[in-house]
N, C-alpha and C positions, 0 to 999 in steps of 0.2 A: 329724839321725841316726836311725833305724827303731829305734825299742822295741818289742817283742812283749810281747803279751798277749792272754789266751786270749779266744777263739778265736784260734787262731795263724795263720788265712788273714787277720787284719786287722792292719795295720799305723800306727802313731802316727810321723809326723815331724814332727819339731821344725825350729823356722825355724834358717836355716844359723848364726845368731848365737848362738841359743841350742845347739844341735849342739854348735859349738864349744867353747864353756864349759864342757860335762858331758865332752866329750872329753880336754880339755888342761888342764882343774882337778879331773878327781874325783879324790877321796884328800887335796887338800892342803890344809892347814888356812888359811895365809894366803900369799896371791899377791898378784901386781903386774897388774889388768887394763888401767890408762891409767897416762898420766903422771903424772894426780892423783889417782887412784883404786884404794883395794885392797879386793880383795876377800876375804873371812873365810865359810869353808863348815866351817871344823873346830869340830865342835860344842863343845869348853871356851875356842876363843877367841869364839865368836859368844856365847855365855853372857855373857863377860867385858864382851866390845863394849858387849852392849846392855843388861846392870846398869850401866854406867858412868858413866850419866845418862838421863834422862829424854827422850823426844824434843819437840825442839822443835818452835813450832809452824807450821814449814815442813814438817817431817818427816812430818806426822802424814798418812796415806794420804786422809782422808777431812776432818779439820776444819781445812787450810789457809786462810789469809787468804783471806776471799771476798770483793770489790769492793774492795781495799783496806783490809779492815775484817779486824782481828784476831777471831776465834772463843773466847773466852774458855771457858777449863773450864768454869765451871757451865751456859754456853750448851748446850755439847755434851753436857753430861751431862741437861739438858732435852729437848734435840733428840733422844736417845735413850731417855727415858725416853718420849715420846711414842709414835716408830714401836715402840718395843716392847708397849706396851698397845695398839696398831692390830694388830700380828701375835699377841699373846694373842688378843685379839676374832676375829681371821682364823679360828684355831684352831679357835673354838668352833664354827665356820659353814663344817662341814666339805661339799666340793662332793659333788654329785652321783655315786651308784656309775658312772650312765653319761658321767663326763667324759672327754671325748677329748681324749689328749696326740697323739697320733700327727701327725707332719709333722717339719719339721727342729728341731733342737735347736742351741745353746740357745734360741731365738727362741721358740720354742712353750713351755716352763717360763716366760721370763722375762714374756712377756703374761697367762700363767695368774695367775703371782702377782701381776702388779699388778693386775689387776679383782679378786683376793680380799681382796686387804688395802687396794688404795686404791681399788674400783669404785665406793665412793659419795662420793668427791669430785667437786669441779669437773671440769670437760673442761682449764682451760688447766691446770692441776696434773698431772693424770692425761696431759697429751703432753707433761709433763718427760722422762715414763718409754721416751718413745722410744726404741727403737737404734738410729734413724737418726742421733740426734742428737749419735753420737758420732762421726761421722764427721770433725768440724770445730766447736771450740769457739765459732767464729763463728757456725756454726748454731744451739748451743744458747742463746748469750746472743741472739741475734734472736728469739727465741722467747720468750725470759724478758725481753724489755725490751718484746716484744710485748703478752704475759700481764698485765703493768705498767702496762700503759698503756689496756687498753681498760675499757669503763668494766663496770660491774654487780659490782666486785671481791667476791668471797662475803664473806658474812658469819659469824662463829663461829655455829656450830651444832652441838647433838647430834649432828643427822644427817650431819656431815661427821668425819673420821678425826680424831683427837688432833691430828696431825699438819697436818693442813689448818686445824684450829681453831687453832693459834697461826699460821698463815701470814695467817689471816683478820683477826689480830688489827692486820695492818701498816697503817699511814697513811701516805697519798703516794707520787708514785709511786717514789722512791728507797727507801722501808723498802720498800714490796709488790715488787719488785726484786730486791732483798737475799732477803727469805721465801720467794720463790720460787727464788732458787738456793738455799736454805737447803735448802728439801723435796726438790730433786733429789738435793744433796748428799747429805739421811739415807736418801732410800728407795731410789734410784736401787741402790745399792752393794748392799742386800742382794736385788735383785730380778736382778742382774746376776751375784753372788757366786754365791748358790742355782743357778741355773739351770745358768748354767758349768759347776759341782760337779758337779751331775748328769746334766748330759750328759757331764762327764769319766768319770764310775764307768761309766754304760753305755757308755759305748766302751772302757771299759778291761774290763769286768769281767762282761759281759752275754755269755753266759746266768749267772746267778744260781743257785747250789744255795738251794733250798727254806729252808733251814733256818739258812742265814746271815741273819744281823741286819744292819735298812740302816743301822745305826749303825755298823758293823764295815767296810759297805762303803764308806759315806762316809768314814771314816779312812784307809782304803786310798788312796783316789782324793785325798783331802787329800796323802797321800802322794806320789803317783807323778806327780801333776800340782797340785800346790799355788797356789791360782789366785793368791796372795800370794809371789811365787816369789822376792822379793828385798824388803829391809830397808834404805832408803838413811839413813846417819847422817854428816853434813856434819863436816866437817872440825874437833877439838875437841881442846883439851889432853890429856882425859883418855885418849886411844888411843894417841900413843905411847908414855905410862909401862905400857898392857899387852902392847904388844908393838914391839920396836924397829925391825920392818920397815914399820912404819907413820908415816909423816913426819907432822910439824907442822902443812903445808899438803892433806895427803891426804883425801880424805872414803873413807867405809868402806861398802862393799857386802855385807850379810850375804847367805848366799845359801841358803835353805833347799830350794831347787832341786837343788842338790848335797847338803847332808846327807842330803835325806830318801833319795836313790839310791845312798849313801857303803857299798859293800858290807863295810866292816869296820862298820857298825852294824849292818847290815840282812841276814838270810840271804836268798836269792834277791830281790837287791834292786830287780832288774828287772821281776817278776813280780807282778801283783796277786794279792796273796793275803789278803784281808778274815779269815782265820782268826787273822792272827799277833796281830790283837787283841785275841782270848781270854784271851790272857795279859798284854799291853800295858795299862799305864795312860797314854795319850793326854799327859797331864798332865806326865808323869814321865821320858818316852824320849828318850833323848840325842837333841839334832840335828834332835825333830821340832816344829817350832814352824809350825804353818799356821795359829794366831790369833797369831803373836807371843810374845813373851818374858813370862816369870811376871810382871816386874816392871812389864808394860803390858799384858794381854791384848786384842786385838781386840774394840771394843765389841760387834761384832754378834753374836759367837759364838754366845749363846744363840738367837736368831735363826735365824741359818744350819742349824744342827743339826738342828732339829724341821721346820724348811720343806725341808730336803732330806729328811729321811723321809718326809714326807708325798709329797714328789712321785712318790719309789721306792715308797712303797705303790700309787699309784693303778698307777702302770707297772708295776708287778710283779702288779698283781691283773685289769689290763686286757685279758690276752691279749696286747699288745704286743712288739713283737721290734724289733732294732736290723736295719734293711734287710740283708738277707742279699746284695743287689748290692753293697752298699758294703765296699770292699776299704780303704781307706785315709781318715784323716783328718789335716788338716795342722793342727798347733800355731802361729800365728802371732807376731809378738815384740811383744807386745802389755802393757800392766799387767798385766792380769787374764790370767794363764796358764789357755788351755783350748783344746780341738779346736774347731776353725771350723764345723764341722756334722756332725753325726749325725743320721741317718735314721731314725725309729720309725715305724713300719709295722705292720698288721693281723697277728698271728700266721696269720690265713687263707691271706695272700699268701707265706708259705713255701714254694717249690717242694723 
């Protein structure tokens, strides 16, 4: 489904299944998607479902079991603190003023963030941030297995990031393999999510008014194209008690993609309007769940926001523009929702 955004010469084309979801279910609160799956997009129903219980380990977006091993919440917290420290350290070492972020996004932003945050880590770990590894899980685990088997495993040291230092403590092939998996599971979502979010913002809203805060731009991009566009909850006895349209064996798919665009909740629901956030609190706006429910917020939200604002700062101050020759961007059906490519070019090329 094409959606318009300023300037109006650009068109965003959702993948057919995403477009059908918007066309068929916008404004509905609870509805059947599949014989065994219920969709939930009404803000009150979403709140009840997500508050009913915490996510199970298989439902977590990042810390699902890895190599057949459960990731305890204590370990998840520890690696989250580690990457958080690395992000804070990276934000102290801002890039040079002449940093060039022209080129295809989100790839350009992704590799910039990889080098900014993880640039001092060993190559075998930084290689895990390659976007090519998204092509197939087999490719990812081939790289992991090779990296764990190679001699010269990095030793913990002050010259590495906190995340790499944790990986360096692994002893033996299986533990090294697991450590590389944890490294990718923890660092890659930051680079992928932030670069995708900024690419979405640039496509949907460029050019921005000089007075518009980066934070408003990010919140509005999260509204129209939330990278985490659905939240899965497996069948559970709590849910039929919430709504009798949910059966005992039904999985539940909570859909911020729909609640974020519901015209009953938003003025000019399909229009990119960052100024709306002058008077809204993103943590207390009905139906707005870019970082999950208040009972269990996304672990990376406090890293995503400052990094996204940093990228926008660089782009807005460097004279880059969205290529005026690009008229269309597509949004494929992927777990991380975003435009497939936005081309940034030097302003001097504008005709």
